C-alpha positions, -999 to +999 in steps of 0.1 A: -506-690-267-484-670-243-502-657-212-513-621-214-511-601-182-536-572-180-537-568-142-510-543-135-532-523-111-531-554-088-493-558-090-466-553-116-438-576-126-404-565-112-383-548-138-349-564-146-332-533-134-349-535-100-342-572-098-305-566-104-304-539-077-322-562-053-298-591-060-268-568-056-281-557-022-289-591-008-257-606-022-235-579-005-235-598+028-253-595+062-260-560+074-285-545+098-286-508+091-288-501+128-255-519+135-224-498+139-198-521+124-188-520+087-215-544+076-242-523+092-227-491+078-228-506+043-265-515+047-272-481+061-255-465+031-278-483+007-309-473+026-297-437+028-290-436-009-324-450-017-341-425+006-322-396-010-331-406-045-368-410-036-368-376-019-354-361-051-382-377-071-409-365-048-394-330-043-391-333-005-364-338+022-351-373+028-360-369+065-397-367+055-398-402+041-407-433+062-402-468+047-431-492+055-441-527+046-468-519+021-491-492+007-517-505+032-494-499+061-486-465+048-523-456+047-528-470+082-498-453+096-509-420+082-544-422+095-537-436+129-506-416+135-522-383+125-556-386+142-541-398+175-519-367+176-546-344+163-570-356+191-547-340+216-556-307+199-593-314+202-597-324+165-617-356+160-631-353+125-621-376+096-632-368+060-628-393+032-646-406+001-668-436-006-645-449-032-612-451-012-592-483-011-602-505+019-568-497+035-583-463+040-620-469+043-618-498+068-592-479+089-615-448+090-644-470+101-624-485+128-614-451+140-650-441+140-657-470+163-631-455+186-649-422+189-638-402+159-664-385+137-663-399+102-677-381+071-677-401+039-681-379+008-702-392-021-690-393-058-709-387-090-715-414-117-680-409-131-664-415-097-655-378-090-658-362-056-671-326-056-649-299-041-680-283-028-689-314-008-654-314+007-657-277+016-690-284+034-675-313+054-641-298+065-641-275+095-621-265+125-627-299+142-614-319+112-582-339+121-575-354+087-588-355+051-579-386+032-585-385-006-569-409-031-551-394-061-564-419-087-589-447-081-575-483-084-607-498-098-618-473-126-589-448-127-607-415-120-585-387-107-595-366-078-591-328-072-565-334-044-548-300-048-581-281-044-592-302-015-558-300+001-560-262+001-594-265+019-578-287+045-549-263+050-574-234+054-588-252+084-555-265+097-566-301+090-540-326+077-543-338+041-535-374+033-533-388-003-532-424-012-511-422-044-504-460-047-519-462-082-511-426-094-474-424-086-454-428-118-483-415-139-489-381-125-466-353-112-464-354-074-440-328-061-445-324-024-431-288-022-457-277-047-488-295-033-509-289-002-503-325+009-491-335+044-490-373+041-486-394+010-487-432+006-468-451-022-462-488-028-433-502-048-450-532-064-474-509-084-444-495-103-423-526-112-406-528-078-408-555-052-437-565-031-436-559+006-422-524+007-440-491+009-433-454+016-450-427+036-442-391+031-447-370+063-444-333+059-418-318+083-433-299+112-469-310+109-469-330+142-452-358+160-466-388+141-477-415+165-460-447+153-482-476+143-455-502+149-437-499+183-402-511+190-368-497+182-358-463+169-357-470+132-371-445+107-366-417+132-388-435+157-418-434+133-417-471+122-399-497+142-384-528+127-352-537+108-353-521+073-357-544+043-325-532+026-328-551-007-364-541-012-357-505-004-328-503-029-349-519-056-379-496-047-357-466-054-345-479-087-380-488-099-393-454-088-365-436-106-372-454-138-409-448-135-404-411-132-376-407-157-397-427-183-431-413-172-441-397-204-431-427-225-449-451-201-480-429-200-483-428-238-477-465-241-504-476-217-528-449-230-523-463-265-531-498-254-562-486-235-575-467-265-568-496-288-588-520-266-618-496-267-615-493-305-611-530-311-640-539-288-662-513-306-653-528-339-658-564-328-689-564-306-703-529-310-703-498-288-737-508-273-723-541-260-702-526-233-699-496-210-667-478-198-668-469-161-651-439-148-642-405-161-630-407-197-614-373-196-597-373-162-584-407-155-552-427-149-541-440-184-534-476-175-568-486-161-598-496-181-630-507-163-656-522-187-690-536-180-701-563-205-739-560-198-756-593-194-724-613-187-714-617-150-679-606-143-670-640-128-680-658-160-660-634-182-629-636-159-631-674-157-632-677-195-604-651-199-583-671-175-588-703-194-576-685-225-545-672-206-556-636-201-553-621-166-577-594-157-596-585-125-631-578-112-618-548-092-594-543-063-571-572-058-578-570-021-615-579-026-620-594-061-617-629-047-646-624-023-673-622-051-687-590-034-700-562-056-675-534-061-680-507-034-665-482-058-691-488-086-718-490-060-708-456-046-711-442-082-748-454-080-745-474-112-771-500-120-768-536-106-764-548-142-734-526-147-718-534-114-720-572-116-706-573-151-676-550-146-641-562-155-609-542-150-581-544-175-549-526-165-518-522-186-481-518-180-446-525-191-443-555-214-478-553-228-480-549-266-504-539-293-504-575-305-516-586-271-545-562-271-555-573-306-554-609-296-572-603-263-600-583-279-605-611-304-608-636-276-631-613-256-654-610-286-656-648-289-663-652-252-689-624-254-708-640-283-708-673-265-719-661-231-742-633-243-765-656-263-761-687-242 
């Protein structure tokens, strides 16, 4: 059978439109955007056009956008850049949650080792952080609050607007990791109390190796993470990846223009998988992790109790079905999910959790075929 790819939360296939834009850019000849001759000016024009389009999509000024090499770099640049500047004002507190991506959590822990005070907020059994906990943690010494918009492992959305207002009340900076959420939820920077926002192209059918960081104008002079030339208004040194930037803008444009259609498409697939599994193996045979009423539509985290995730994933892979045990950055390590552990779920639920994530190209037929295969694997492994 043809392979079935249900791991879009890890990375998405580049769309044909984005591929064509990338090819056009790299085929246009050599051009360093910092060069003054005609080749450099042509490259600069592509970067400028892409930045302008992304600014339109995010509802911000083009000057507020910094191109980076990944979502991880965007998170690192936001956290390091902000706290180093905030420390000059006597602010040394960092507030985040226990379910953040490791690009945020590990950076925060490293900053804690450098003398910053780190507060990690708990979440409930649905993966939701309480606004009241955030309110208790944020004060006049807080440098930055970093809360992801939607979780990459189980999809739960967070109250970023309410927490952002709390951060603003105490003049702390608000950073949001929107790598999974961009393209599925409305993110208009002029309307939200967000100072820093991280996005990655390869989560929305753009190329790998290109990210974006929004930096609200006037918040502070962001200390650069990468030192060198004066690219990106001296906020990120290094020659810009012109082809990837152009393709990023195209992929983002299509994701926003088609957002409602894409949202309903993946939600239909998600709901169908739940319905099919219920019919084939019974509702008691699995557990859905995360908030069923407040979640990203393309992520479905399921625990098949009694079956180790590694066994299920290995058998799915043999059958040509790609899924994940959690974050792509850690799923190969065989470590329990820190996200599900933070939700205080039972060990049985945690070790049996599998993430299915849907996107462009997936079909109803694929879900029906996959659930049939899952049921066969479940029956074989469950009673082995």
